[in-house]
N, C-alpha and C positions, 0 to 999 in steps of 0.2 A: 927771411920774409918769403911767403908763399907767392908763387907766380900767379898772375891773374888767369882767369878762365881764358882758353883760346877763342871761344865764341860765346857771346852773352847778349841777352836781351833784358832790358830793364823797363817794365810797364810799357811795352811797345804797343802803340796804337795806330792803326792805319785806316784812312777814310777815303772813299771814293765819292765823287760827285755824280749822282744820278741825274741824267739830263731830262730836261722838261718834255712833256708830252702831252697828248690830247687830254685836257682837264687835269694835268699832273704838273705840280711845281718842282723845280729842282730840289733834290734833296741829298743830303750826306748819307752814305751808307758806311757804317762802321764794320770793316771787315776783320780787324784785329782789335781786341779790347784788353789793354793791360796785360800783356803776355810777357812773363819772366822764364828766362831759361839760362843755364850755364852749361858749358861742355869743356871738359879739361882733357889734357892730352891723354891718348890711349883709351878714352872712354867712348862707349857707344850710347847715344841717346836716341830714342825713337819718338817721333812726333806722329801720332795717329789719329785719324778721324776720316769721316766720310767726305765724298766729294762736295766742295763748297764750304768746308769748315774753316778755310784760311791757311791750310798748310802751305801752299805754293807762295801765297802772299807773304807768309812768315819768312820763307827763304829769300824772297827778293828783298824784303825790308832788311834782313840781317846783313845784305851785301850793299845796302843802299842803292838798289836798282829801282826801289820806289821809295819816296820820302815819307817817313812816319809823320803823323799828326802830332804825335807827342812820344815821349819816351826815348830810349837811346838803343842802338845797335853798337856793339863794340867788338873788335878783334884784337886779341892779346892786350886788352886794356885800354885800348885806344878807340875814342868815340868817332865813329865814321863821319858824322855830321860836321865835325870841326876840322877835318883834314883838308889839306890841299889836294888837288887833282893828282899830283905825283905821289903824295903819300898814300892817297886812297888807292891808286893802282898797286902800289908796293904791298899794301896790306891785303888786297884782294888776291894777290899771287900766293899768299899763304893758304888760300882756300881753292879747292877744285870740285867741280860739279859732275854729276852723272845723271842723265835725264831719263825720262820713263820710256820714250819711244827710241830704241837703240839705232834703228836704220835712219829715222828722220833727223837724229842728232848728228849724223855724219855727212859731210859734204859729198853729194854723189859724183862730183866731177874730178874728186881727188883719189889718188892711190892710198891704200891704208899707211903705208910708210909716211907719206906727207901729212896725213891727218893726225898720226901719233906725234910727228915731228913739230907740229904747229906750235905748242907751248915753248918749245925750246927756241924756236925763231923768234917768238914774240918777246923772249927775255934776252935775245941777241947773245947767246952764250955758245961757246965751242965752235970748233970748225965743222964742215959738212961731213967728213969722215967720222968724227967723234959723234955727231948727231946720229948718223946712220947706225953706228953700233949701239948707242944708247936705245934707239928705237928697237933693234933687234932684241936686246937683252930684255926690255919692257914687255915686248910681245910674248917672249918666252916665259916671263914671269906670270903671264895670265893665260898661259897654256896654248899658245899660237906659235908656230914656227915662222922662220925667215920667209918661207915662201908666200906667207900672207902679205907681205910688204908691198907687193905689185898688184894686189887684187883691189877691186873697187867695192863699195858697199853693196850694190845689188848682186854681187856674188857671194854673199856672205849669209849665213843662216842667222836667225834672231839672236841665238846664243853667242855666236861668233862676233856679231856686230856690237853686243853689249860688252864682250870682252875687249875690242878695240876701243870702245868708249872708256872703259876703265883704264886701259894702258895709257890713252891720252891725259885721263885725269890724273894718273899718278906719276907721270914721266918727269914733271917739273918739281917733284918731291915736296908736295904740299904738306902742311901740318894738319889740316881739316879737310875731310872729305864729306861733302853733302850729296846724298843720294835721294832724287825725288822720284819716288815709285819706280825703281830701276828695273824691278822683275815683273810688273804687272802685265806687260805685253807679252811675256813669255809663257809657254805651256809649262806643266807642273814638274816635268822632269828637268827642263832646261832652268827653271826657277831655283830648283834645289842645288844645281851645280853653280850657278852664278852667286847664290847666297853663300856657298861654300867658298868659292874664290874671294868673295868680299871680306868673309871672316879671316881667311888666311893672310891676305894682304894687309888688313888692319892690325893684325896681330903682329906681323913681321915688322911692320913700319911704325908701330906705336902711334898710329893715326887716331885722332878725334874723329868719330863718325856721327854725323847727323842724319838719321835714316827717316826719311819722310815716307809714310806708307798708310794705307787703309787696312793693311793685313797684320793683324797682331801675331799670328804664327810666325811670320817672316822677322817681325820685331824681336819676338822671343829668342830666336836663334842668334841674333847679332848684338843685342844691346842689354846693358846693364840696368838702364833706367827707361821709363815711358812717360811720355807726356801726352795726355789726351786733350785734344782740341775739338770744340763743338761750337758752330757759329761765332768763331773768332775768339773764343774764351777758353782758358785751360779748366777743365771740370775736374781732372784728376792728375796728379804727378806722384809716381811711386817708383820703387825698384821694380824690375820685371818680376821678380819672385813674389812680391807683395802684391802687385796688381793681378797677377793670375790666381793666386791662392785666396786672395781676399779683396775683390774690387769693391770700391766704396759707392761709386756713382752709377746710376741706373743705365746711363748711356754707356759706360764701360762694360756693364754686364750684358748690354745689347750687343755690343762689338765683339765680345767674347763668344756669344751665342752664335754670331754669324761667321765666326772665324774660319778663313780658309785652311786646308790642312797641307802642310809641308812635311814630308817625311824626314825627321830628324837625321836618320842614318844616311839618307841620300844626301842631305845638306852638308853633312860633315865628311862626306866621302870624296869622291873623284873630283879633280878639277881638270879633267881632260877636256880638250876642245870639243864643242858640240855642233 
């Protein structure tokens, strides 16, 4: 029997209530409309669309950080809506997140070593010495040495901060990695290096990657499939090769026309610290 997808949405709909205003009645705004997706182990799926298309809401709904109006969000075949709080926490630990702004996502009062250690502390696993060794190994895996353990976020470049965020996301050995616009705050050279690092880590760990972005060039480097979201609806879903060679929807062609350029050679190249 085939294993269920690690991450799945079935006809997922999310509505927000728009408050009443001057001469305006309250109204339900449909942010997601009937979204379906499946993500298997070792697979990369990009969700692309412009700002306001519903990408970040989709991420929150998949983790039940917002409650869907209808439809289902599932992790490893389990419907999150019917899980107990303890079961929900356990399933969420199978998924790690990397956010858009690398510096803002890190606690400025903490040293890097403690930031990366946080998921291990939350899981209550291992001794302090073991955790410290795990942190050092994880920082090395993302191209940062032990000397970074005592630094604070304001002492890091944008590329270094995003490497720390990635180390924190990976240290608890998740099965799914969700990246929400993880390189949009970086310049082009740092963007290519972080994308190369993401590709390397996902390949080595057989991670399922949900890559949320407005940048089809980055999606092309990391993902086998692409889902195009517009105004909360999926307007196109295809393999990456098919989407780039023969886009079916006018909106997809518009995104391709405005595509940012990432140097593929740079993105496949060095993973040295930036």
